[in-house]
Structures are given as structure tokens and as C-alpha cells.
ROBA-994334 format. One record per residue (C-alpha): x, y, z. Coordinates in nm, 3 decimals, always signed. Layout:
<rs>
R       px       py       pz
R        X        Y        Z
...
</rs>
This chain:
<rs>
R       px       py       pz
R   -2.462   -5.345   +0.887
R   -2.529   -5.114   +0.634
R   -2.272   -4.836   +0.573
R   -2.432   -4.506   +0.585
R   -2.339   -4.248   +0.270
R   -2.136   -3.930   +0.303
R   -2.397   -3.702   +0.163
R   -2.249   -3.531   -0.132
R   -2.076   -3.139   -0.044
R   -2.350   -2.894   -0.127
R   -2.046   -2.673   -0.242
R   -1.788   -2.687   -0.492
R   -1.445   -2.618   -0.480
R   -1.445   -2.341   -0.752
R   -1.067   -2.244   -0.712
R   -1.013   -2.544   -0.924
R   -1.296   -2.730   -1.013
R   -1.648   -2.683   -1.149
R   -1.880   -2.448   -0.928
R   -2.214   -2.570   -0.808
R   -2.587   -2.444   -0.891
R   -2.559   -2.379   -0.526
R   -2.232   -2.207   -0.510
R   -2.296   -1.981   -0.778
R   -2.638   -1.887   -0.655
R   -2.433   -1.746   -0.311
R   -2.108   -1.632   -0.530
R   -2.427   -1.422   -0.701
R   -2.570   -1.262   -0.417
R   -2.231   -1.181   -0.247
R   -2.134   -1.001   -0.524
R   -2.506   -0.858   -0.574
R   -2.408   -0.716   -0.253
R   -2.107   -0.590   -0.264
R   -2.196   -0.229   -0.426
R   -2.395   -0.216   -0.155
R   -2.152   -0.319   +0.172
R   -1.839   -0.125   -0.024
R   -1.720   -0.439   -0.107
R   -1.703   -0.515   +0.261
R   -1.804   -0.839   +0.366
R   -2.114   -0.763   +0.597
R   -2.089   -1.110   +0.782
R   -1.739   -0.936   +0.926
R   -1.867   -0.661   +1.041
R   -2.147   -0.793   +1.203
R   -1.927   -1.022   +1.394
R   -1.763   -0.752   +1.525
R   -2.051   -0.580   +1.643
R   -2.211   -0.878   +1.774
R   -1.825   -0.940   +1.969
R   -1.822   -0.581   +2.080
R   -2.181   -0.560   +2.184
R   -2.213   -0.895   +2.390
R   -1.904   -0.855   +2.578
R   -2.038   -0.500   +2.677
R   -2.378   -0.632   +2.812
R   -2.188   -0.869   +3.026
R   -1.959   -0.594   +3.143
R   -2.216   -0.436   +3.457
R   -1.866   -0.254   +3.533
R   -1.755   -0.160   +3.209
R   -2.094   +0.008   +3.127
R   -2.067   +0.235   +3.472
R   -1.739   +0.330   +3.372
R   -1.875   +0.459   +3.020
R   -2.191   +0.608   +3.174
R   -1.987   +0.791   +3.368
R   -1.710   +0.911   +3.069
R   -2.014   +0.992   +2.902
R   -2.145   +1.218   +3.189
R   -1.846   +1.421   +3.184
R   -1.760   +1.458   +2.841
R   -2.111   +1.570   +2.798
R   -2.071   +1.842   +3.075
R   -1.734   +1.940   +2.842
R   -1.850   +1.954   +2.571
R   -2.182   +2.174   +2.685
R   -1.930   +2.436   +2.873
R   -1.894   +2.778   +2.689
R   -1.555   +2.809   +2.795
R   -1.453   +2.470   +2.665
R   -1.288   +2.454   +2.317
R   -1.178   +2.824   +2.279
R   -0.841   +2.915   +2.051
R   -0.522   +2.719   +2.284
R   -0.504   +2.386   +2.089
R   -0.596   +2.612   +1.725
R   -0.351   +2.624   +1.504
R   -0.113   +2.376   +1.300
R   -0.049   +2.136   +1.573
R   -0.379   +2.017   +1.551
R   -0.422   +1.706   +1.437
R   -0.696   +1.754   +1.191
R   -0.640   +1.999   +0.925
R   -1.023   +2.070   +0.877
R   -1.019   +2.233   +1.186
R   -0.714   +2.407   +1.216
R   -0.821   +2.730   +1.078
R   -0.900   +2.999   +1.324
R   -1.236   +3.086   +1.282
R   -1.263   +2.689   +1.497
R   -1.179   +2.936   +1.805
R   -1.548   +3.111   +1.803
R   -1.896   +3.003   +1.968
R   -2.048   +2.847   +1.885
R   -1.840   +2.681   +1.625
R   -1.558   +2.597   +1.941
R   -1.836   +2.412   +2.105
R   -1.916   +2.215   +1.775
R   -1.557   +2.085   +1.743
R   -1.482   +2.078   +2.095
R   -1.805   +1.777   +2.115
R   -1.655   +1.574   +1.858
R   -1.335   +1.588   +1.983
R   -1.517   +1.458   +2.272
R   -1.742   +1.180   +2.120
R   -1.377   +1.062   +1.947
R   -1.258   +1.002   +2.277
R   -1.579   +0.846   +2.425
R   -1.582   +0.646   +2.172
R   -1.214   +0.517   +2.123
R   -1.251   +0.456   +2.517
R   -1.647   +0.266   +2.473
R   -1.466   -0.005   +2.219
R   -1.220   -0.098   +2.455
R   -1.427   -0.419   +2.621
R   -1.207   -0.682   +2.770
R   -1.301   -1.022   +2.649
R   -1.333   -0.908   +2.261
R   -1.093   -1.076   +2.022
R   -0.820   -0.830   +1.905
R   -0.956   -0.860   +1.526
R   -1.275   -0.743   +1.675
R   -1.162   -0.502   +1.851
R   -1.007   -0.326   +1.638
R   -1.213   -0.364   +1.355
R   -1.496   -0.230   +1.602
R   -1.228   +0.081   +1.689
R   -1.209   +0.165   +1.295
R   -1.562   +0.137   +1.190
R   -1.637   +0.384   +1.516
R   -1.395   +0.585   +1.411
R   -1.506   +0.624   +0.996
R   -1.829   +0.713   +1.092
R   -1.742   +0.982   +1.329
R   -1.524   +1.111   +1.046
R   -1.887   +1.121   +0.824
R   -2.066   +1.335   +1.114
R   -1.773   +1.589   +1.150
R   -1.902   +1.899   +1.166
R   -1.648   +2.031   +0.905
R   -1.808   +1.790   +0.644
R   -2.127   +2.031   +0.636
R   -2.247   +2.348   +0.502
R   -2.419   +2.486   +0.830
R   -2.160   +2.393   +1.069
R   -1.835   +2.454   +0.891
R   -1.708   +2.869   +0.938
R   -1.455   +2.798   +0.722
R   -1.747   +2.737   +0.449
R   -1.968   +2.977   +0.561
R   -1.689   +3.261   +0.594
R   -1.638   +3.163   +0.181
R   -1.998   +3.191   +0.088
R   -2.007   +3.528   +0.202
R   -1.716   +3.584   +0.037
R   -1.785   +3.468   -0.291
R   -2.152   +3.530   -0.254
R   -2.218   +3.164   -0.274
R   -2.039   +3.170   -0.640
R   -1.779   +2.868   -0.494
R   -2.103   +2.709   -0.356
R   -2.231   +2.661   -0.669
R   -1.901   +2.570   -0.837
R   -1.885   +2.254   -0.596
R   -2.226   +2.174   -0.709
R   -2.079   +2.147   -0.999
R   -1.796   +1.948   -0.924
R   -2.045   +1.708   -0.729
R   -2.237   +1.654   -1.006
R   -1.945   +1.616   -1.253
R   -1.809   +1.392   -1.033
R   -2.190   +1.151   -0.960
R   -2.191   +1.160   -1.335
R   -1.854   +1.104   -1.428
R   -1.852   +1.348   -1.712
R   -1.534   +1.559   -1.715
R   -1.498   +1.985   -1.715
R   -1.242   +2.105   -1.973
R   -1.010   +2.206   -1.637
R   -1.075   +1.859   -1.536
R   -0.948   +1.671   -1.894
R   -0.664   +1.945   -1.946
R   -0.558   +1.833   -1.507
R   -0.593   +1.467   -1.696
R   -0.310   +1.605   -2.023
R   -0.021   +1.695   -1.737
R   +0.094   +1.418   -1.639
R   +0.072   +1.154   -1.955
R   +0.303   +0.837   -1.962
R   +0.563   +0.834   -2.182
R   +0.576   +1.226   -2.206
R   +0.546   +1.360   -1.864
R   +0.586   +1.045   -1.635
R   +0.863   +0.724   -1.756
R   +1.038   +0.918   -1.914
R   +1.389   +0.795   -1.802
R   +1.556   +0.702   -2.150
R   +1.554   +0.307   -2.152
R   +1.468   -0.024   -2.349
R   +1.240   -0.315   -2.352
R   +1.478   -0.575   -2.334
R   +1.245   -0.895   -2.265
R   +0.859   -0.932   -2.257
R   +0.633   -1.255   -2.176
R   +0.308   -1.297   -2.085
R   +0.297   -1.143   -1.735
R   +0.593   -0.873   -1.797
R   +0.810   -0.620   -1.969
R   +1.179   -0.576   -1.887
R   +1.344   -0.262   -1.907
R   +1.694   -0.115   -1.933
R   +1.769   +0.193   -1.897
R   +2.017   +0.409   -2.070
R   +2.319   +0.477   -1.923
R   +2.392   +0.785   -1.798
R   +2.752   +0.808   -1.692
R   +3.047   +0.675   -1.852
R   +3.210   +0.411   -1.671
R   +2.921   +0.203   -1.443
R   +2.914   -0.046   -1.098
R   +2.969   -0.384   -1.256
R   +2.638   -0.500   -1.071
R   +2.323   -0.370   -1.207
R   +1.991   -0.308   -0.970
R   +1.664   -0.481   -1.050
R   +1.414   -0.326   -0.969
R   +1.043   -0.521   -0.851
R   +0.759   -0.305   -0.808
R   +0.428   -0.419   -0.676
R   +0.225   -0.554   -0.898
R   -0.071   -0.350   -0.740
R   +0.066   -0.067   -0.891
R   +0.213   +0.083   -1.212
R   +0.554   +0.048   -1.166
R   +0.662   +0.457   -1.303
R   +0.582   +0.537   -0.934
R   +1.001   +0.455   -0.975
R   +0.994   +0.720   -1.254
R   +0.741   +0.964   -1.209
R   +0.885   +1.348   -1.340
R   +1.273   +1.358   -1.383
R   +1.341   +1.580   -1.055
R   +1.191   +1.303   -0.819
R   +1.267   +1.008   -1.022
R   +1.441   +0.720   -0.851
R   +1.533   +0.533   -1.167
R   +1.693   +0.851   -1.317
R   +1.884   +0.940   -0.935
R   +2.051   +0.543   -1.035
R   +2.132   +0.597   -1.329
R   +2.287   +0.909   -1.265
R   +2.514   +0.780   -0.980
R   +2.632   +0.489   -1.208
R   +2.394   +0.230   -1.191
R   +2.295   +0.001   -1.437
R   +1.917   -0.016   -1.362
R   +1.625   -0.279   -1.538
R   +1.359   -0.247   -1.382
R   +0.993   -0.496   -1.424
R   +0.659   -0.333   -1.562
R   +0.317   -0.565   -1.499
R   +0.120   -0.665   -1.711
R   -0.263   -0.530   -1.620
R   -0.486   -0.846   -1.637
R   -0.766   -0.977   -1.778
R   -1.006   -1.220   -1.695
R   -0.781   -1.433   -1.910
R   -0.544   -1.429   -1.659
R   -0.841   -1.551   -1.380
R   -0.590   -1.819   -1.293
R   -0.275   -1.713   -1.237
R   -0.106   -1.796   -0.934
R   +0.197   -1.638   -0.673
R   +0.431   -1.923   -0.834
R   +0.361   -1.790   -1.179
R   +0.397   -1.453   -1.063
R   +0.709   -1.558   -0.925
R   +0.835   -1.738   -1.169
R   +0.717   -1.564   -1.502
R   +0.810   -1.183   -1.259
R   +1.139   -1.233   -1.054
R   +1.292   -1.556   -1.210
R   +1.202   -1.482   -1.556
R   +1.332   -1.095   -1.506
R   +1.709   -1.252   -1.373
R   +1.750   -1.479   -1.609
R   +1.697   -1.226   -1.876
R   +1.907   -1.003   -1.657
R   +2.231   -1.279   -1.634
R   +2.178   -1.317   -2.053
R   +2.311   -0.933   -2.146
R   +2.622   -1.049   -1.927
R   +2.579   -0.908   -1.609
R   +2.612   -1.328   -1.422
R   +2.983   -1.319   -1.325
R   +2.901   -0.991   -1.109
R   +2.592   -1.094   -0.952
R   +2.239   -0.875   -0.881
R   +2.137   -0.606   -0.681
R   +1.810   -0.701   -0.635
R   +1.515   -0.431   -0.498
R   +1.145   -0.496   -0.423
R   +0.889   -0.230   -0.347
R   +0.586   -0.350   -0.087
R   +0.460   -0.657   -0.228
R   +0.734   -0.660   -0.501
R   +0.956   -0.641   -0.193
R   +0.758   -0.947   -0.041
R   +0.746   -1.144   -0.367
R   +1.122   -1.028   -0.392
R   +1.192   -1.162   -0.012
R   +1.042   -1.523   -0.111
R   +1.250   -1.543   -0.396
R   +1.586   -1.460   -0.223
R   +1.502   -1.749   +0.020
R   +1.378   -2.012   -0.212
R   +1.709   -1.953   -0.418
R   +1.890   -1.933   -0.077
R   +1.750   -2.277   +0.045
R   +1.926   -2.677   -0.040
R   +1.846   -2.720   -0.379
R   +1.715   -2.371   -0.468
R   +1.452   -2.382   -0.746
R   +1.475   -2.535   -1.062
R   +1.705   -2.426   -1.329
R   +1.831   -2.242   -1.100
R   +2.148   -2.292   -1.265
R   +2.030   -1.998   -1.577
R   +2.017   -1.703   -1.278
R   +2.271   -1.472   -1.164
R   +2.350   -1.434   -0.847
R   +2.205   -1.176   -0.547
R   +2.453   -0.992   -0.435
R   +2.213   -0.767   -0.190
R   +1.876   -0.751   -0.092
R   +1.674   -0.357   -0.087
R   +1.319   -0.410   +0.041
R   +1.120   -0.077   +0.021
R   +0.760   -0.062   +0.254
R   +0.769   -0.456   +0.232
R   +0.639   -0.665   +0.503
R   +0.766   -1.033   +0.573
R   +0.583   -1.083   +0.884
R   +0.190   -1.003   +0.845
R   +0.084   -1.126   +1.215
R   +0.037   -0.738   +1.253
R   -0.002   -0.572   +0.909
R   -0.160   -0.241   +1.038
R   -0.509   -0.119   +0.940
R   -0.487   -0.348   +0.617
R   -0.563   -0.623   +0.852
R   -0.903   -0.537   +0.937
R   -1.027   -0.583   +0.552
R   -0.903   -0.945   +0.593
R   -1.023   -1.212   +0.742
R   -1.191   -1.552   +0.629
R   -1.550   -1.386   +0.562
R   -1.419   -1.083   +0.394
R   -1.162   -1.299   +0.203
R   -1.470   -1.547   +0.064
R   -1.669   -1.286   +0.002
R   -1.379   -1.114   -0.219
R   -1.355   -1.425   -0.368
R   -1.764   -1.431   -0.444
R   -1.656   -1.080   -0.604
R   -1.351   -1.141   -0.843
R   -1.453   -1.534   -0.944
R   -1.719   -1.402   -1.161
R   -1.482   -1.105   -1.352
R   -1.155   -1.320   -1.271
R   -1.004   -1.050   -1.145
R   -1.010   -0.768   -0.827
R   -1.059   -0.446   -1.033
R   -0.837   -0.125   -0.960
R   -1.095   +0.071   -0.819
R   -1.204   -0.220   -0.588
R   -0.808   -0.170   -0.444
R   -0.807   +0.216   -0.467
R   -1.152   +0.195   -0.267
R   -0.990   +0.026   +0.044
R   -0.635   +0.305   +0.027
R   -0.917   +0.593   +0.047
R   -1.126   +0.408   +0.339
R   -0.796   +0.371   +0.504
R   -0.724   +0.762   +0.434
R   -1.098   +0.870   +0.484
R   -1.012   +1.223   +0.675
R   -0.762   +1.317   +0.441
R   -0.856   +1.134   +0.117
R   -1.192   +1.179   +0.152
R   -1.393   +1.400   +0.362
R   -1.126   +1.676   +0.365
R   -1.060   +1.716   -0.003
R   -1.431   +1.653   -0.058
R   -1.527   +1.973   +0.207
R   -1.244   +2.202   -0.079
R   -1.426   +2.072   -0.339
R   -1.805   +2.030   -0.245
R   -1.841   +2.317   -0.005
R   -1.564   +2.570   -0.212
R   -1.539   +2.480   -0.488
R   -1.139   +2.419   -0.458
R   -1.065   +2.156   -0.772
R   -0.745   +1.976   -0.606
R   -0.436   +2.013   -0.816
R   -0.295   +1.722   -0.980
R   +0.083   +1.626   -0.942
R   +0.247   +1.351   -1.049
R   +0.195   +1.133   -0.749
R   -0.205   +1.186   -0.773
R   -0.198   +1.085   -1.151
R   -0.055   +0.764   -1.108
R   -0.237   +0.716   -0.809
R   -0.546   +0.729   -1.022
R   -0.365   +0.481   -1.299
R   -0.499   +0.160   -1.105
R   -0.411   -0.164   -1.180
R   -0.574   -0.501   -1.136
R   -0.519   -0.785   -0.986
R   -0.630   -1.191   -1.135
R   -0.870   -1.369   -0.939
R   -0.645   -1.685   -0.749
R   -0.328   -1.471   -0.781
R   -0.535   -1.221   -0.525
R   -0.665   -1.541   -0.313
R   -0.361   -1.689   -0.302
R   -0.191   -1.390   -0.120
R   -0.401   -1.311   +0.083
R   -0.472   -1.606   +0.274
R   -0.119   -1.752   +0.259
R   +0.054   -1.418   +0.396
R   -0.223   -1.163   +0.526
R   -0.381   -1.520   +0.690
R   -0.209   -1.804   +0.786
R   +0.170   -1.546   +0.753
R   +0.315   -1.862   +0.574
R   +0.645   -1.654   +0.480
R   +0.708   -1.589   +0.826
R   +0.647   -1.943   +0.981
R   +0.865   -2.086   +0.708
R   +0.561   -2.257   +0.587
R   +0.531   -2.111   +0.230
R   +0.562   -2.318   -0.030
R   +0.779   -2.261   -0.342
R   +0.737   -2.542   -0.580
R   +0.633   -2.751   -0.346
R   +0.872   -2.720   -0.071
R   +0.883   -2.440   +0.208
R   +1.074   -2.140   +0.216
R   +1.296   -2.000   +0.486
R   +1.376   -1.633   +0.534
R   +1.648   -1.736   +0.738
R   +1.845   -1.927   +0.430
R   +1.886   -1.505   +0.318
R   +2.274   -1.455   +0.368
R   +2.297   -1.148   +0.143
R   +2.355   -0.855   +0.292
R   +2.011   -0.668   +0.310
R   +1.918   -0.285   +0.314
R   +1.544   -0.207   +0.426
R   +1.324   +0.125   +0.422
R   +1.020   +0.167   +0.642
R   +0.827   +0.477   +0.649
R   +0.651   +0.689   +0.985
R   +0.322   +0.726   +0.859
R   +0.237   +0.408   +0.647
R   -0.064   +0.196   +0.659
R   -0.069   -0.006   +0.432
R   +0.347   -0.145   +0.554
R   +0.333   +0.015   +0.910
R   +0.721   +0.027   +0.955
R   +0.718   -0.193   +1.301
R   +0.530   -0.474   +1.088
R   +0.884   -0.446   +0.819
R   +1.102   -0.427   +1.088
R   +1.025   -0.739   +1.242
R   +1.233   -0.925   +0.965
R   +1.551   -0.913   +1.200
R   +1.372   -1.154   +1.427
R   +1.341   -1.347   +1.073
R   +1.629   -1.321   +0.906
R   +2.014   -1.360   +1.061
R   +2.193   -1.197   +0.762
R   +2.397   -0.795   +0.792
R   +2.042   -0.617   +0.797
R   +2.117   -0.183   +0.727
R   +1.714   -0.034   +0.837
R   +1.617   +0.301   +0.760
R   +1.303   +0.498   +0.890
R   +1.209   +0.761   +0.672
R   +0.953   +1.053   +0.720
R   +0.661   +1.015   +0.504
R   +0.406   +0.736   +0.410
R   +0.352   +0.462   +0.189
R   +0.481   +0.667   -0.186
R   +0.575   +1.034   -0.030
R   +0.810   +0.832   +0.231
R   +0.982   +0.625   -0.071
R   +0.986   +0.940   -0.340
R   +1.250   +1.126   -0.120
R   +1.450   +1.281   -0.349
R   +1.778   +1.470   -0.291
R   +1.671   +1.848   -0.215
R   +1.309   +1.767   -0.097
R   +1.192   +1.996   +0.206
R   +1.126   +1.872   +0.549
R   +1.297   +1.540   +0.473
R   +1.452   +1.346   +0.731
R   +1.573   +0.934   +0.792
R   +1.730   +0.713   +1.086
R   +1.941   +0.419   +0.989
R   +2.172   +0.212   +1.163
R   +2.319   -0.174   +1.049
R   +2.271   -0.471   +1.265
R   +2.556   -0.698   +1.191
R   +2.496   -1.018   +1.040
R   +2.391   -1.292   +1.308
R   +2.331   -0.970   +1.548
R   +2.151   -0.893   +1.889
R   +1.800   -0.848   +1.835
R   +1.689   -0.449   +1.966
R   +1.317   -0.407   +1.984
R   +1.144   -0.155   +1.748
R   +1.102   +0.133   +1.973
R   +1.447   +0.146   +2.141
R   +1.541   +0.143   +1.777
R   +1.392   +0.433   +1.705
R   +1.502   +0.599   +2.025
R   +1.828   +0.499   +2.013
R   +1.870   +0.573   +1.628
R   +2.012   +0.959   +1.570
R   +1.784   +1.134   +1.271
R   +1.932   +1.277   +0.958
R   +1.846   +1.531   +0.771
R   +1.716   +1.522   +0.425
R   +1.665   +1.200   +0.183
R   +1.808   +0.854   +0.219
R   +1.858   +0.781   -0.101
R   +2.246   +0.917   -0.150
R   +2.250   +0.667   +0.226
R   +2.102   +0.397   -0.022
R   +2.350   +0.473   -0.312
R   +2.650   +0.471   -0.086
R   +2.542   +0.164   +0.040
R   +2.496   -0.048   -0.326
R   +2.862   +0.118   -0.412
R   +3.020   -0.084   -0.051
R   +2.853   -0.374   -0.184
R   +2.981   -0.369   -0.556
R   +3.306   -0.391   -0.788
R   +3.504   -0.155   -0.929
R   +3.290   +0.049   -1.169
R   +3.378   -0.006   -1.553
R   +3.309   +0.122   -1.894
R   +2.963   +0.109   -1.974
R   +2.838   -0.158   -2.165
R   +2.664   -0.101   -2.507
R   +2.321   -0.324   -2.532
R   +2.295   -0.553   -2.823
R   +2.089   -0.391   -3.064
R   +1.847   -0.693   -3.120
R   +1.849   -0.672   -2.744
R   +1.579   -0.370   -2.778
R   +1.230   -0.496   -2.807
R   +1.145   -0.126   -2.801
R   +1.151   +0.196   -2.621
R   +1.089   +0.251   -2.265
R   +0.792   +0.305   -2.077
R   +0.682   -0.005   -2.326
R   +0.324   -0.161   -2.376
R   +0.256   -0.289   -2.036
R   +0.232   +0.051   -1.867
R   -0.039   +0.175   -2.115
R   -0.283   -0.109   -2.056
R   -0.590   +0.053   -1.849
R   -0.969   -0.060   -1.821
R   -1.275   +0.168   -1.783
R   -1.346   -0.091   -1.444
</rs>
């Protein structure tokens, strides 16, 4: 009997081997389509729409409910008495509609009709039987489309803009048209150029004095000069996310976390990640762990801190990477060459997820189809551009970061005045193709870290092995690392955990220096092996505190530190250059 041969695979695995001609054709086709779809997989979105349409199509009862709701909301929208001044003002959730001019007819009805359309589609996207991911996607994109059509975005239907046109004699509208033209063409006005020069790295931001004390292919390690005669013997090693320039934690002197810590008597080390190029396409998550966290720890230990241990802090994905490193170090057998590494004295995780089962709205962009589409985009270049990442984050906050801003800049001629945080946000970074694929699939798709199946050096790690005290911070309005998701570490780790919930978003909630107005936080400690409390209950029972959470963190670090010693001097031969180093200066025109 003749054995049937298995036909060869049509597509080769391009992550490690060579790319077949057909795979190349598919990749080039998808990459060519990416600019037309904003980098979003059209298949992923089509599947979500089909899921909604099919389930709605076979649910006549649900159709009747929505028809009745549509009729009711239409009557309300046409009622001239609706949408008056009662709900106009600061309490309005949408800043575009807070002006008192929206209380006047016919704009009050336009606003009321828009609100009713939001209400309808919020309900219409809830159809029983849909997958949770598709339901979330449908709801999100319906909201995005409504955001495009909002009456505040258009000259003829925005009373605030119309009044401004009349008061300025059209001058502001003309200035807005010039702003639009410069943005489309990419040509900067003298005003734009002056704005770009307000926050120069090394001159206006990232100016805390320090030295680069270690450098490899992936990181520079900065040690900051002591600002006090005595310091705690355990240094603070900061691991920022590699999808951002490190100096968000060293902005202007008044809101620099690094400057604050050294002023309190802490020796601070900071990783500055290299901005990758096409030659880095095959860097992996293991490379980021080995060349980033472990090499930095080793360098800190070699500068004399080995007997005392290290307070390690990670922000965003840097915190996720640090949690992986801490779990790997804590497991039986640890990691290779662990004897060269100083011990971790404590762990601080800022807006860092370890359980990605509910990653918030960022998870809307991550499924198998979307990851495959992104792989096709990044494989040719070897990296994901900073522009693409920035566009995704803007999409999550389109109302505030896109439409409200463009209304003021293009219809009213008001250029937004830059600040240090905005300047940092525009200083984008890239991500190597292979590492980007690995962290999306391992963490977001498979949730490997939370299920103790994430592998380091070929062996799985478990967050349950971590025994050092943990300080965690979540922010109330975080769309990237929602605080209930951050809080889930309580489920995965039995160590003592001090959890802080602070006002603000993913960045502004972390950069919350003392003296910043309108800041508050909640803080409570769960003892090691303590009882589980749901996040809603935690928020309800934990008292509110006014002000910045930074002093509370400093006090926590001090309690877990030894008695202060004379600040050690850095040997001259250890200094490779002055802070902020060279890697932070790497920029590309993506």
C-alpha cells in the first residue's frame, strides 16, 4: 500500500526560518493595507461586526427592544424642551459640551440628539451570544464613530466655534486652517519650532546630575549623584518601560521622581533603553530580561551594594519585566549566574500588570488576527515604529487627544501649549519585531505570567515564589493598565503587598509630585498570606488621603531599609559619561 505524502506547508515559519514566496506576498499585501486601516486588522474588525450582526439578526426580540428604544430616543431628541441648561457645565463628562452656549436652541437639541445616539448604540452593541472580545470591540468602535460625528467637531454645529468666528472676524478660523495645513504637510511654523525647543533632553528635562556607569547593546545604566550626606544603604534600581524614554521619571526638576528620591537620601539607578533599529529585529523578551534587568542588577552589585540588597522598581511594562525577573530569581534554582546578582530587598510596581486576562481597552487591539497583522507590518522593517504605538494610545483617548484638541487647533486657531509631559510623549521609541510578537502572545494572548507558564531560561516561573515585600500603584483613569487588573497580583502572590490607588491616569497619576494640586490616593497593606479582598470592596473601605503618594512610598522604602550611611563616592573609572547618556538621544524619522 502506497503511503500518501503530506504536502509541504504553503507558508514557512518566518520567525526563525526563511520566508516562502507566498508568505512574502501575504506579508506585503497586509503591510500595504496597514496605512489604510490605521494598523488595525480589517479581519479582526469584520469578525466582530459579523458576530454582532448575525446574533442580532437571529434575535427578533432584541430587535423589537432596540426599535422601541430608538423610537423613544428619537422623540426625546426632537423635543425642543430637551437638552437644556440643567446638565451643562463642569459636571458634563465631555469637555466639548461644557460651554453654556450648548444650552441654546438648536445646539441644545444637537447635543441632546448626540447623547441619545450614544445611549442607543451603547445598548445596541449588547447582543446575547457574542463573544466578550467582539462585544467590547463593537462597543468601542461604535463609540469611536460617534466621536467622529459629534456636533462639537464641525464648524456649522458648534456654537462656541461660531461665536469665536464672529468675535475674531474669522481670524481664528484662518489661523486654524494654517495649523491644519502645517500638520498635513509636516512643515513647522516658527511657533511650533519654538515649542519644540522648550523641553530639550539634558537641558530642560532629564537634568538630575548623574553618571552612566554601565552600557551594553540594550541599556545604559545611570547612577544619580547623592544629594544628601547620608543615604540608605540599599539603592533604588528603576526599570522603566522600553516603549517609552526613561525620563518620564526625570522630567523638570519640580516633578522629577528621581530628583525627589535622591533628595530623600536614596541612591538611585535608572535604566535607559536603547532605541532599536532594523538590526535588532531578533531581540527577544529573554534578551530584554538578561541584558536589561539582570545586567543592571549585576552592575549595581559591582558598585558595592551586594551586601545590602536592592529596592527594585518597575513602571508599566518595565514593572511586568521586573516581576518576571523577581519570580525567576525566587524559584528553586534561580537563574544562570545568579551568584553575581545582589538580592532584591523589595519590589515596587507602578501601573504594571501581571495578569492580562482583563487588560482594558488596549486589549481590544490584541487578538490572533491583530497580532498576525502587526507581525506582517513589523517583519519588513524589523520593528514597530513609535508613531504606530503613539497612534494606538491616541485612539484609546480619541475624544481628548484627537477631537477636543483638533477642535481648538483647527477651528479656533489655538495651538496647545506644550509641557514637559507632552514633550516626552512626542519623543517616541521603537520595539523590535520579535520581542513585540513575544510579549503580545505570551502576556496578552496566553496570559502566561498569571498562569505560571511563562518561561525563563526554558523553565516556568511563578509569581507565587516572590517573598519580598511589594509596593504597588494603580491609577484611577488608566486605560493602559486598568487598576483592577494591576490589583490582581493579590491573587497571584502571597507576599506582603501595599497597594496604592491614586488619582489621575497612566502617566499623570504616577508623576504626582508633592504640592501638585487636586491629587489624592488610597493606601492599604495586606499582610503576607492575608485574606483576599475584591477590588471594589478595597476601594470602598480604604480611606482617601490628600496629596501625593510619593512621600508614602519614600517612607515605605525607608522602613524596609537599613540605617543611613555616608554617601559612597563613585570611582572615577566607573563613570562612562554624564547623564542622561547617549541612548536617550537616539531618534528616528518613522
